[in-house]
C-alpha positions as CSV (number, residue, x, y, z in Angstrom):
1,M,152.4,-86.8,48.8
2,N,151.3,-83.3,49.8
3,L,153.5,-80.2,50.3
4,D,153.5,-80.7,54.2
5,E,154.8,-84.2,53.8
6,K,157.3,-83.2,51.2
7,L,158.6,-80.5,53.4
8,R,158.9,-82.6,56.6
9,K,160.9,-85.1,54.7
10,L,163.0,-82.4,53.2
11,S,163.5,-81.0,56.7
12,E,165.0,-84.3,57.8
13,E,167.3,-84.5,54.8
14,V,168.5,-81.0,55.2
15,K,169.8,-82.0,58.7
16,R,171.8,-84.8,57.0
17,K,173.1,-82.9,54.0
18,S,173.8,-79.5,55.3
19,E,177.3,-80.6,56.4
20,A,178.1,-81.8,53.0
21,A,176.8,-78.4,51.6
22,H,178.8,-76.4,54.1
23,G,181.1,-73.9,52.5
24,N,180.1,-75.0,49.0
25,E,177.6,-73.1,47.0
26,A,177.4,-75.7,44.1
27,N,176.7,-78.4,46.8
28,T,174.1,-76.1,48.4
29,R,172.2,-75.9,45.2
30,E,172.3,-79.6,44.4
31,Y,171.7,-81.1,47.9
32,L,169.3,-78.4,49.3
33,I,167.9,-75.9,47.0
34,K,166.8,-78.0,44.0
35,P,164.9,-80.6,46.4
36,F,163.2,-77.5,48.0
37,L,162.1,-76.2,44.6
38,A,161.1,-79.6,43.5
39,A,158.7,-79.9,46.7
40,L,157.2,-76.5,45.5
41,G,156.4,-78.3,42.0
42,Y,159.3,-76.6,40.0
43,D,161.4,-78.8,37.8
44,T,165.0,-77.3,37.8
45,A,165.7,-79.3,34.5
46,E,162.9,-77.6,32.8
47,P,163.6,-74.0,31.4
48,N,159.8,-73.1,31.4
49,D,160.0,-73.7,35.2
50,V,163.4,-72.6,36.4
51,A,165.8,-70.3,34.5
52,A,169.4,-70.3,35.8
53,E,171.7,-67.3,35.7
54,F,168.7,-65.2,34.8
55,T,169.5,-61.5,33.7
56,A,167.1,-58.8,35.0
57,D,165.9,-56.0,32.7
58,F,168.1,-53.2,33.6
59,V,171.1,-55.0,35.4
60,K,174.3,-55.3,33.7
61,H,174.6,-58.6,31.8
62,S,177.5,-59.7,33.9
63,E,175.2,-59.6,37.0
64,R,172.6,-62.4,37.1
65,V,170.4,-63.7,39.6
66,D,170.8,-67.4,40.4
67,Y,167.3,-68.7,39.6
68,A,164.1,-67.3,38.4
69,L,161.0,-69.5,38.9
70,K,158.5,-69.2,36.1
71,K,154.8,-70.0,35.6
72,D,153.4,-70.2,32.1
73,G,156.8,-69.4,30.9
74,K,157.0,-65.8,32.7
75,P,159.4,-65.1,35.8
76,I,157.4,-64.9,39.1
77,I,160.0,-65.2,41.7
78,L,163.7,-64.4,41.7
79,I,166.0,-66.4,43.9
80,E,169.6,-65.6,45.0
81,F,171.4,-68.3,47.1
82,K,174.5,-68.6,49.1
83,A,176.3,-71.5,50.6
84,A,174.8,-73.2,53.4
85,S,177.5,-71.9,55.8
86,V,176.8,-68.4,54.9
87,V,174.7,-66.4,57.4
88,L,172.4,-64.2,55.2
89,S,173.3,-60.6,55.6
90,R,172.1,-57.1,54.7
91,K,174.8,-57.3,51.8
92,D,172.9,-60.2,50.3
93,T,169.6,-58.6,50.7
94,L,170.9,-55.6,48.8
95,Q,172.1,-57.8,45.9
96,L,168.8,-59.4,45.6
97,Q,167.0,-56.1,46.0
98,R,169.0,-54.8,43.0
99,Y,167.7,-57.7,40.9
100,I,164.0,-57.2,42.0
101,N,164.0,-53.5,41.4
102,S,165.3,-54.1,37.9
103,K,162.8,-56.8,36.9
104,L,159.7,-54.7,37.2
105,D,157.0,-57.3,36.4
106,V,158.4,-59.7,39.3
107,R,156.9,-58.9,42.6
108,F,158.7,-61.6,44.8
109,G,162.3,-62.5,45.7
110,M,163.8,-65.3,47.8
111,L,167.2,-65.1,49.5
112,T,168.5,-68.6,50.9
113,N,171.4,-70.5,52.0
114,G,169.5,-73.7,51.5
115,I,168.4,-73.9,55.1
116,E,166.9,-70.5,55.8
117,Y,164.5,-69.0,53.1
118,Q,163.8,-65.2,53.3
119,V,160.7,-64.1,51.1
120,Y,160.5,-60.4,50.1
121,T,158.1,-58.4,48.0
122,D,157.4,-54.6,47.4
123,L,154.7,-53.6,49.9
124,D,156.4,-50.5,51.1
125,K,156.8,-49.0,47.6
126,T,155.8,-50.7,44.3
127,N,158.6,-52.2,42.3
128,V,161.1,-51.4,45.1
129,M,161.9,-54.5,47.2
130,D,161.2,-54.0,50.9
131,D,164.3,-54.1,53.2
132,Q,162.7,-56.8,55.6
133,P,161.3,-60.1,54.5
134,F,157.7,-60.8,55.1
135,L,158.5,-64.5,55.6
136,V,161.3,-66.4,57.0
137,V,161.4,-70.2,57.0
138,D,164.1,-72.2,58.7
139,L,164.0,-75.8,57.4
140,L,165.8,-77.0,60.6
141,H,162.9,-75.5,62.5
142,L,159.9,-76.3,60.4
143,N,156.3,-75.8,61.6
144,N,152.9,-76.1,60.3
145,D,152.5,-72.3,59.6
146,H,155.6,-72.5,57.4
147,C,154.1,-75.3,55.3
148,K,150.8,-73.5,55.1
149,R,152.3,-70.2,54.0
150,L,154.7,-71.9,51.3
151,E,151.7,-73.4,49.5
152,L,151.1,-69.8,48.1
153,F,154.5,-70.2,46.4
154,T,154.1,-73.3,44.7
155,K,154.0,-73.7,41.0
156,S,150.2,-74.8,41.0
157,G,149.1,-72.3,43.8
158,F,151.0,-69.1,42.8
159,D,148.9,-66.0,42.3
160,V,150.2,-62.6,42.6
161,E,147.3,-61.0,44.2
162,S,146.8,-63.7,46.8
163,C,150.5,-63.7,47.7
164,L,150.6,-60.0,48.1
165,E,147.6,-60.2,50.3
166,A,149.1,-62.8,52.4
167,A,152.4,-60.9,52.5
168,R,150.5,-57.8,53.9
169,K,149.1,-59.8,56.7
170,L,152.3,-61.5,57.7
171,K,154.1,-58.2,57.6
172,Y,151.7,-56.8,60.1
173,E,151.8,-60.0,62.2
174,R,155.6,-59.9,62.3
175,S,155.6,-56.3,63.3
176,I,153.1,-56.9,66.1
177,R,155.2,-59.9,67.3
178,Q,158.3,-58.0,67.4
179,A,156.6,-55.0,69.3
180,L,155.2,-57.4,71.9
181,K,158.6,-59.2,72.2
182,D,160.4,-55.9,72.6
183,E,158.0,-55.0,75.3
184,L,157.7,-58.2,77.0
185,E,160.9,-60.3,76.5
186,P,162.2,-59.1,78.9
187,L,159.7,-56.5,80.1
188,S,160.6,-53.0,78.6
189,T,161.8,-50.2,80.9
190,D,158.6,-48.3,80.5
191,L,156.4,-51.4,81.2
192,L,158.8,-52.1,84.2
193,R,158.4,-48.7,85.7
194,H,154.6,-48.9,85.1
195,F,154.3,-51.9,87.2
196,V,156.7,-50.8,89.9
197,K,154.6,-47.6,90.2
198,K,151.4,-49.6,90.6
199,I,152.9,-51.8,93.2
200,S,154.4,-48.8,95.3
201,P,152.7,-45.7,94.0
202,G,154.5,-43.6,96.9
203,A,158.2,-42.4,96.8
204,L,160.7,-44.9,95.9
205,P,164.4,-45.0,96.7
206,P,166.8,-43.7,93.9
207,S,166.5,-45.3,90.7
208,K,169.9,-47.2,91.0
209,S,169.5,-48.3,94.6
210,L,169.5,-52.0,95.4
211,L,166.0,-52.1,96.7
212,R,164.6,-50.8,93.4
213,I,166.8,-53.3,91.5
214,E,165.5,-56.1,93.5
215,L,161.9,-55.0,93.2
216,E,162.4,-54.9,89.4
217,E,163.7,-58.3,89.4
218,L,160.6,-59.5,91.4
219,V,158.4,-57.9,88.8
220,R,160.3,-59.6,86.0
221,R,160.2,-63.0,87.8
222,S,156.4,-62.6,88.7
223,W,155.7,-61.9,85.0
224,D,157.4,-65.1,84.0
225,E,155.5,-67.0,86.5
226,Y,152.3,-65.6,85.4
227,I,153.0,-66.4,81.7
228,I,153.7,-70.0,82.9
229,E,150.4,-70.1,84.7
230,K,148.3,-68.8,81.8
231,S,149.8,-71.2,79.3
232,G,149.5,-74.2,81.6
233,K,153.2,-75.2,80.9
234,T,155.9,-76.1,83.4
235,Q,158.3,-73.7,81.9
236,I,158.3,-70.7,79.4
237,D,159.4,-71.6,75.8
238,P,162.6,-69.9,75.0
239,P,162.1,-67.0,72.5
240,I,163.1,-67.8,68.9
241,E,166.4,-66.3,68.1
242,P,168.0,-65.5,64.8
243,R,170.0,-68.5,63.4
244,D,173.8,-68.2,64.0
245,P,176.4,-70.2,62.1
246,E,176.4,-72.4,65.3
247,P,173.3,-73.3,67.1
248,Q,173.6,-70.7,69.7
249,G,177.3,-69.6,69.7
250,K,179.3,-69.1,72.8
251,D,178.3,-66.8,75.7
252,I,180.6,-63.6,75.7
253,P,183.3,-63.1,78.3
254,V,183.1,-59.8,80.1
255,F,185.2,-58.2,82.6
256,G,184.5,-55.7,85.5
257,Y,186.8,-53.4,87.5
258,Y,186.6,-51.7,90.6
259,D,189.1,-50.3,93.1
260,G,192.0,-52.1,91.4
261,H,190.1,-55.6,91.4
262,R,189.2,-57.5,88.2
263,F,185.9,-59.5,87.9
264,E,185.2,-62.0,85.4
265,A,181.7,-63.0,84.1
266,V,179.8,-64.0,80.9
267,L,177.2,-62.2,79.0
268,L,174.5,-64.7,78.2
269,R,174.2,-64.6,74.2
270,K,170.6,-66.0,74.4
271,S,169.5,-62.8,76.3
272,I,171.0,-60.3,74.0
273,N,168.2,-58.5,72.2
274,K,168.4,-59.0,68.3
275,G,172.0,-59.7,68.8
276,L,173.2,-56.2,69.0
277,T,172.0,-54.6,72.2
278,I,172.2,-55.6,75.8
279,G,169.3,-53.7,77.2
280,G,167.7,-56.4,79.5
281,A,170.6,-58.8,78.9
282,Q,171.5,-61.3,81.8
283,I,175.1,-62.1,83.1
284,R,176.5,-65.0,84.9
285,Y,178.7,-63.9,87.7
286,N,180.1,-66.1,90.5
287,G,177.7,-68.9,89.6
288,Q,174.7,-66.7,89.7
289,T,172.6,-65.5,86.7
290,T,171.2,-62.1,87.1
291,W,171.0,-58.6,85.5
292,L,174.2,-56.7,84.6
293,K,173.5,-53.9,87.2
294,K,173.0,-56.3,90.0
295,A,176.0,-58.3,89.1
296,A,178.1,-55.2,89.4
297,V,176.8,-54.5,92.8
298,M,177.7,-58.2,93.9
299,A,181.1,-57.7,92.5
300,I,181.8,-54.3,94.2
301,R,180.4,-55.7,97.5
302,S,182.8,-58.7,97.4
303,V,185.7,-56.1,98.1
304,D,183.6,-53.3,99.7
305,P,180.8,-54.9,101.9
306,S,179.6,-51.5,103.0
307,F,178.9,-50.4,99.4
308,E,175.3,-49.0,98.8
309,P,174.4,-48.1,95.3
310,T,173.3,-44.5,94.8
311,R,172.9,-42.1,91.6
312,T,176.7,-41.9,91.6
313,F,177.0,-45.6,90.8
314,P,180.9,-46.5,90.8
315,N,182.1,-46.6,87.1
316,G,178.6,-45.3,85.9
317,F,177.1,-47.6,83.3
318,Q,180.5,-48.7,81.9
319,F,181.4,-51.3,84.5
320,W,181.6,-54.4,82.2
321,H,184.2,-54.6,79.2
322,V,184.4,-57.0,76.3
323,I,187.5,-57.9,74.4
324,D,188.1,-57.5,70.8
325,P,189.0,-60.9,69.3
326,E,191.4,-59.2,67.0
327,G,194.2,-57.6,68.9
328,G,192.9,-58.3,72.5
329,K,191.8,-54.6,73.2
330,E,189.1,-54.0,75.7
331,H,186.1,-51.9,75.0
332,M,183.6,-50.8,77.7
333,I,179.8,-51.5,77.2
334,R,176.7,-49.9,78.8
335,F,173.9,-51.6,80.9
336,I,171.0,-50.1,79.2
337,S,171.7,-48.2,76.0
338,G,173.3,-51.0,73.9
339,W,177.0,-51.8,73.2
340,D,179.2,-48.8,73.8
341,M,180.7,-49.3,70.6
342,T,180.5,-47.2,67.3
343,D,182.5,-49.8,65.2
344,E,180.0,-52.3,63.7
345,A,182.8,-54.6,62.7
346,L,184.0,-54.8,66.3
347,R,180.4,-55.8,67.3
348,Q,180.2,-58.4,64.7
349,R,183.7,-59.8,65.7
350,V,182.5,-60.1,69.4
351,L,179.2,-61.7,68.4
352,A,181.0,-64.2,66.1
353,Q,183.2,-65.6,68.6
């Protein structure tokens, strides 16, 4: 059985076993991580293949990385793992980073919860682990590229220079894809303005007028239709989002106020860029999915039919509010410059609903 077949089989098993591993690090290791390492050709019962509770060179002896994968008896990859229910965070990355930076002859590290595998190296500065992984593999959403890239990290296929070269290419690919996604999903403000100017090169109404809002929406819709036409598909594939503890998580309730009236809506989680900002995010108000600014206009016009948006837009860019799950206090958010919150813990509580 080749690696592709092993990983495909493992992917099916992960779907079945992840519930038993939920919240339990030991079960995660036994049911999910050991089978993954076995698929890569490492025998977790063989000390020359896998060293458990491995101590890095300059780290305190009380601090040990969970696994060190070996080839020819020498450590080549350090692995830190968490329970399957844990969403891998910056804190976990820093923990692995400390181990990698201490083991100067190991160039690669993996951070995993048994489902998602983040692979790191030291491309930015030798012997200092990068802040971002060059490869992320989610076994619940396995594809052919994942299988091909993991071939590099098998016991038989591992070669430091080959892996570093592949890592460099993957890093650039990820950066390019992210740059394209930031510009095109949805269209960035700069690109949107560029297209609007080409469509109507003459003077346009004020930037916050309903006419401009509608024109911008037409540009976005036309862009989506163009992508569908070019791809030959009947609909656009949804963008790949970071994995949450739950498949998508709930949409986020938001509330608007105008002239003593309160309006209820929901912010669509899948449209929130990188899970932290709402530039280009969409909202569902009164049964219609649209942009936040347009929804605000609709809400105001429901009580003031004569309202015409101008540069002095009522309530500025702070029309919609979210509620802190702890305590119930409301906080205003902005339309285009992200959450109007400086409290990162508050942001995470809102996103974790």
